[in-house]
One Martini backbone bead per residue (centre of mass of N, CA, C, O) as a GRO file, in nm:
protein
  276
    1MET     BB    1   1.864  25.476  20.496
    2ASP     BB    2   2.119  25.668  20.548
    3PRO     BB    3   2.392  25.688  20.725
    4PRO     BB    4   2.521  25.865  20.968
    5HIS     BB    5   2.818  25.964  21.020
    6PRO     BB    6   3.076  25.936  20.857
    7ARG     BB    7   3.371  25.721  20.827
    8ALA     BB    8   3.692  25.744  20.731
    9THR     BB    9   3.742  25.713  20.387
   10GLY     BB   10   3.433  25.758  20.246
   11THR     BB   11   3.361  25.447  20.140
   12VAL     BB   12   3.311  25.379  20.446
   13LEU     BB   13   3.016  25.298  20.644
   14LEU     BB   14   2.896  25.351  20.982
   15SER     BB   15   2.620  25.261  21.153
   16TYR     BB   16   2.420  25.254  21.426
   17ASN     BB   17   2.306  24.952  21.335
   18LEU     BB   18   2.563  24.795  21.216
   19THR     BB   19   2.544  24.875  20.910
   20MET     BB   20   2.688  24.816  20.599
   21TYR     BB   21   2.810  25.045  20.352
   22LEU     BB   22   2.889  25.025  20.009
   23VAL     BB   23   3.047  25.279  19.810
   24SER     BB   24   3.041  25.309  19.454
   25PRO     BB   25   3.084  25.455  19.144
   26TYR     BB   26   3.022  25.149  18.998
   27SER     BB   27   2.794  25.095  19.218
   28LYS     BB   28   2.573  24.992  19.421
   29LYS     BB   29   2.429  24.965  19.701
   30CYS     BB   30   2.518  24.755  19.980
   31ARG     BB   31   2.403  24.515  20.217
   32LEU     BB   32   2.505  24.388  20.512
   33ARG     BB   33   2.544  24.213  20.767
   34PRO     BB   34   2.579  24.329  21.075
   35SER     BB   35   2.825  24.156  21.173
   36THR     BB   36   2.997  24.204  20.923
   37GLY     BB   37   2.986  24.515  20.926
   38PHE     BB   38   3.123  24.559  21.194
   39ILE     BB   39   3.399  24.426  21.142
   40LEU     BB   40   3.468  24.581  20.880
   41GLY     BB   41   3.441  24.862  20.997
   42ILE     BB   42   3.660  24.848  21.213
   43PHE     BB   43   3.894  24.785  21.023
   44LEU     BB   44   3.858  25.031  20.815
   45SER     BB   45   3.871  25.261  21.034
   46CYS     BB   46   4.193  25.203  21.078
   47LEU     BB   47   4.266  25.318  20.828
   48PRO     BB   48   4.413  25.523  20.635
   49THR     BB   49   4.391  25.792  20.481
   50LEU     BB   50   4.441  25.905  20.163
   51ASP     BB   51   4.648  26.148  20.248
   52THR     BB   52   4.883  25.936  20.346
   53PHE     BB   53   5.011  25.788  20.094
   54PRO     BB   54   5.237  25.981  19.999
   55ALA     BB   55   5.411  25.944  20.256
   56VAL     BB   56   5.455  25.640  20.220
   57ALA     BB   57   5.589  25.662  19.945
   58GLN     BB   58   5.829  25.833  20.037
   59THR     BB   59   5.945  25.636  20.248
   60SER     BB   60   5.989  25.401  20.051
   61SER     BB   61   6.184  25.552  19.864
   62ALA     BB   62   6.397  25.620  20.082
   63THR     BB   63   6.459  25.325  20.158
   64ARG     BB   64   6.559  25.233  19.882
   65ALA     BB   65   6.787  25.440  19.854
   66ALA     BB   66   6.942  25.353  20.106
   67ALA     BB   67   6.990  25.058  20.020
   68ALA     BB   68   7.145  25.128  19.757
   69GLN     BB   69   7.372  25.286  19.893
   70SER     BB   70   7.467  25.058  20.082
   71GLN     BB   71   7.543  24.860  19.851
   72ARG     BB   72   7.766  25.034  19.725
   73TYR     BB   73   7.950  25.039  19.974
   74TYR     BB   74   7.979  24.737  20.001
   75GLU     BB   75   8.107  24.682  19.722
   76HIS     BB   76   8.351  24.865  19.772
   77SER     BB   77   8.461  24.702  20.012
   78MET     BB   78   8.494  24.427  19.858
   79ALA     BB   79   8.720  24.556  19.655
   80LEU     BB   80   8.893  24.579  19.927
   81GLU     BB   81   9.140  24.323  19.970
   82ARG     BB   82   9.382  24.438  20.083
   83PRO     BB   83   9.545  24.482  20.376
   84ASP     BB   84   9.607  24.802  20.311
   85GLN     BB   85   9.262  24.840  20.280
   86ARG     BB   86   9.101  24.811  20.553
   87SER     BB   87   9.033  25.102  20.638
   88GLN     BB   88   8.868  25.160  20.383
   89ALA     BB   89   8.669  24.928  20.411
   90LEU     BB   90   8.556  25.020  20.686
   91ALA     BB   91   8.457  25.298  20.596
   92ALA     BB   92   8.253  25.188  20.383
   93ILE     BB   93   8.087  25.012  20.583
   94ASP     BB   94   7.994  25.245  20.762
   95LEU     BB   95   7.833  25.385  20.535
   96ALA     BB   96   7.637  25.151  20.486
   97LEU     BB   97   7.525  25.157  20.786
   98LYS     BB   98   7.424  25.448  20.780
   99ALA     BB   99   7.219  25.405  20.547
  100ASP     BB  100   7.180  25.082  20.658
  101PRO     BB  101   7.157  24.919  20.958
  102GLY     BB  102   7.007  24.644  20.824
  103ASN     BB  103   7.268  24.547  20.685
  104VAL     BB  104   7.388  24.234  20.719
  105LYS     BB  105   7.625  24.210  20.527
  106ALA     BB  106   7.773  24.457  20.646
  107GLN     BB  107   7.803  24.344  20.928
  108MET     BB  108   7.974  24.098  20.844
  109ARG     BB  109   8.200  24.254  20.709
  110LYS     BB  110   8.288  24.410  20.960
  111GLY     BB  111   8.364  24.171  21.137
  112ILE     BB  112   8.585  24.059  20.956
  113LEU     BB  113   8.761  24.315  20.948
  114LEU     BB  114   8.811  24.322  21.251
  115TRP     BB  115   8.954  24.054  21.267
  116TRP     BB  116   9.183  24.127  21.058
  117SER     BB  117   9.249  24.387  21.267
  118ASP     BB  118   9.276  24.282  21.565
  119ARG     BB  119   8.941  24.302  21.680
  120PRO     BB  120   8.775  24.072  21.849
  121LYS     BB  121   8.557  24.205  22.027
  122GLU     BB  122   8.419  24.361  21.801
  123ALA     BB  123   8.366  24.123  21.615
  124ASN     BB  124   8.179  23.946  21.799
  125GLU     BB  125   7.956  24.156  21.832
  126VAL     BB  126   7.878  24.198  21.531
  127LEU     BB  127   7.836  23.896  21.449
  128ALA     BB  128   7.628  23.811  21.656
  129LYS     BB  129   7.414  24.012  21.568
  130ALA     BB  130   7.391  23.919  21.268
  131LEU     BB  131   7.309  23.618  21.330
  132LYS     BB  132   7.041  23.681  21.468
  133GLN     BB  133   6.919  23.794  21.190
  134SER     BB  134   7.094  23.537  21.037
  135PRO     BB  135   7.081  23.202  21.107
  136ASP     BB  136   7.109  23.094  20.786
  137CYS     BB  137   7.386  23.139  20.724
  138LYS     BB  138   7.640  23.061  20.438
  139GLU     BB  139   7.903  23.208  20.555
  140TRP     BB  140   8.185  23.079  20.674
  141MET     BB  141   8.353  23.333  20.761
  142VAL     BB  142   8.174  23.422  20.990
  143TYR     BB  143   8.232  23.174  21.175
  144GLU     BB  144   8.532  23.194  21.173
  145ALA     BB  145   8.557  23.480  21.299
  146LEU     BB  146   8.387  23.434  21.550
  147GLY     BB  147   8.540  23.193  21.671
  148ALA     BB  148   8.826  23.322  21.668
  149SER     BB  149   8.759  23.566  21.845
  150TYR     BB  150   8.682  23.400  22.090
  151TYR     BB  151   8.943  23.239  22.120
  152ILE     BB  152   9.135  23.484  22.162
  153ASP     BB  153   8.944  23.573  22.419
  154GLY     BB  154   8.899  23.287  22.581
  155ARG     BB  155   8.614  23.170  22.434
  156LYS     BB  156   8.566  22.849  22.366
  157LYS     BB  157   8.266  22.792  22.394
  158GLU     BB  158   8.174  23.006  22.186
  159ALA     BB  159   8.336  22.898  21.955
  160LEU     BB  160   8.199  22.624  21.935
  161GLU     BB  161   7.916  22.743  21.884
  162ALA     BB  162   7.988  22.876  21.617
  163TYR     BB  163   8.069  22.617  21.467
  164ASN     BB  164   7.803  22.465  21.508
  165ALA     BB  165   7.631  22.668  21.354
  166GLY     BB  166   7.782  22.642  21.085
  167LEU     BB  167   7.740  22.325  21.057
  168LYS     BB  168   7.436  22.331  21.033
  169ASN     BB  169   7.457  22.490  20.745
  170LEU     BB  170   7.775  22.358  20.691
  171PRO     BB  171   7.854  22.028  20.713
  172LYS     BB  172   8.108  22.037  20.470
  173ASN     BB  173   8.309  22.227  20.617
  174SER     BB  174   8.641  22.198  20.665
  175LYS     BB  175   8.721  22.447  20.841
  176LEU     BB  176   8.513  22.410  21.066
  177LEU     BB  177   8.598  22.124  21.142
  178PHE     BB  178   8.887  22.199  21.217
  179ASN     BB  179   8.822  22.404  21.439
  180ARG     BB  180   8.661  22.207  21.620
  181GLY     BB  181   8.890  22.000  21.647
  182SER     BB  182   9.088  22.185  21.794
  183ILE     BB  183   8.922  22.227  22.048
  184ARG     BB  184   8.893  21.929  22.120
  185GLN     BB  185   9.193  21.885  22.152
  186ASP     BB  186   9.237  22.088  22.385
  187TRP     BB  187   9.011  21.907  22.557
  188LYS     BB  188   9.078  21.598  22.505
  189GLN     BB  189   8.876  21.518  22.252
  190TYR     BB  190   8.999  21.300  22.049
  191GLU     BB  191   8.773  21.145  21.898
  192GLN     BB  192   8.626  21.401  21.799
  193ALA     BB  193   8.866  21.524  21.652
  194LEU     BB  194   8.909  21.293  21.452
  195ALA     BB  195   8.628  21.311  21.326
  196ASP     BB  196   8.661  21.599  21.213
  197TYR     BB  197   8.916  21.553  21.046
  198GLY     BB  198   8.803  21.323  20.871
  199LYS     BB  199   8.576  21.488  20.736
  200ALA     BB  200   8.752  21.711  20.622
  201ILE     BB  201   8.920  21.519  20.439
  202GLU     BB  202   8.684  21.409  20.277
  203TYR     BB  203   8.601  21.707  20.159
  204ALA     BB  204   8.942  21.790  20.160
  205PRO     BB  205   9.200  21.598  20.039
  206LYS     BB  206   9.407  21.859  19.938
  207GLU     BB  207   9.454  21.951  20.237
  208SER     BB  208   9.739  21.953  20.420
  209PHE     BB  209   9.654  22.075  20.702
  210LEU     BB  210   9.469  21.837  20.781
  211LEU     BB  211   9.681  21.613  20.786
  212LYS     BB  212   9.869  21.752  20.987
  213ALA     BB  213   9.672  21.761  21.226
  214ARG     BB  214   9.623  21.452  21.244
  215GLY     BB  215   9.920  21.366  21.261
  216TYR     BB  216   9.976  21.511  21.529
  217LEU     BB  217   9.765  21.359  21.695
  218TYR     BB  218   9.879  21.082  21.652
  219LYS     BB  219  10.146  21.146  21.783
  220GLN     BB  220  10.024  21.224  22.062
  221LEU     BB  221   9.893  20.912  22.077
  222GLY     BB  222  10.119  20.710  21.951
  223GLU     BB  223  10.032  20.685  21.633
  224ASN     BB  224  10.279  20.670  21.415
  225GLN     BB  225  10.189  20.537  21.154
  226LYS     BB  226   9.949  20.730  21.102
  227ALA     BB  227  10.126  20.983  21.096
  228ILE     BB  228  10.295  20.910  20.852
  229VAL     BB  229  10.073  20.893  20.646
  230ASP     BB  230   9.973  21.185  20.667
  231LEU     BB  231  10.246  21.334  20.630
  232SER     BB  232  10.311  21.214  20.353
  233GLN     BB  233  10.065  21.330  20.208
  234ALA     BB  234  10.124  21.627  20.275
  235ILE     BB  235  10.397  21.636  20.121
  236LYS     BB  236  10.279  21.583  19.840
  237LEU     BB  237  10.106  21.856  19.850
  238SER     BB  238  10.364  22.007  20.033
  239PRO     BB  239  10.700  21.989  19.955
  240SER     BB  240  10.789  22.294  20.093
  241GLU     BB  241  10.721  22.222  20.393
  242VAL     BB  242  10.908  22.219  20.664
  243GLU     BB  243  10.733  22.111  20.908
  244LEU     BB  244  10.668  21.829  20.793
  245TYR     BB  245  10.958  21.715  20.814
  246GLN     BB  246  11.003  21.770  21.113
  247MET     BB  247  10.767  21.595  21.211
  248ARG     BB  248  10.845  21.327  21.075
  249SER     BB  249  11.121  21.303  21.208
  250ARG     BB  250  11.011  21.270  21.500
  251VAL     BB  251  10.853  21.011  21.441
  252PHE     BB  252  11.091  20.838  21.347
  253GLN     BB  253  11.248  20.867  21.609
  254ALA     BB  254  11.025  20.726  21.789
  255MET     BB  255  11.060  20.451  21.604
  256GLY     BB  256  11.383  20.418  21.534
  257LYS     BB  257  11.426  20.583  21.249
  258LYS     BB  258  11.709  20.741  21.178
  259ALA     BB  259  11.743  20.773  20.874
  260GLU     BB  260  11.469  20.906  20.820
  261ALA     BB  261  11.505  21.139  21.020
  262GLU     BB  262  11.762  21.265  20.890
  263ARG     BB  263  11.646  21.313  20.611
  264ASP     BB  264  11.421  21.514  20.698
  265ALA     BB  265  11.606  21.715  20.842
  266GLN     BB  266  11.772  21.788  20.593
  267LYS     BB  267  11.540  21.887  20.416
  268ALA     BB  268  11.458  22.122  20.599
  269LYS     BB  269  11.732  22.272  20.581
  270ASN     BB  270  11.732  22.313  20.273
  271LEU     BB  271  11.475  22.483  20.262
  272VAL     BB  272  11.574  22.712  20.439
  273ASN     BB  273  11.814  22.791  20.259
  274ASP     BB  274  11.647  22.850  20.000
  275GLU     BB  275  11.490  23.099  20.144
  276MET     BB  276  11.759  23.287  20.193
   0.00000   0.00000   0.00000
């Protein structure tokens, strides 16, 4: 006997005696065990009816279109690279987020643009939210901008946490190591700062600013010979940077090497004159 009162999709019927019948135009009726039929019937009775599927398809299509439009605005923003184009880049990224508020890449781009536009509070709010949605992010600039915006805002603890999060995903990033080292140096955690600078130099040996940072810290700690080694290497990499000669001149002066100190001081003056 067929079960009365069919329910749900029309292809799945739940009978009073909890026996499920599956009816297909291509097969005969088959009877399942009552317990199985009950569970399957309850599940399938919760499915939407067939007439709802066009609406679902329309929603999915609209979502894809919005995501595609958001991506186009995002790419347009990325193409606006010059400093004088930042307001245009921000406008484009706002349109990207209007089309698709869940576009995490656009959120990150907006945070970086806000940081570059000297709006640190807004930047750290946007970037922190984006990283919560994408904790495995491997874009170092996101952590750079978030940490720097916290730092400028006087929130050094949060800045350190941002750099730690970045280094968890990008352990060999020299810029994040440098930034973390700078905070540790501010907090007089000199051994940890030296460790960060050392790793940064290991991963990016041709970046003179890293050698300059460690050389300055060595000078601060009174380790003048180590400072000279780092500053001399930095000068080889950046021979026209005035501050490197000035810094090495002061270290030579502290070591009692007046001739070397005067030579570097004069070199710095000559470079300044050449720039004028």
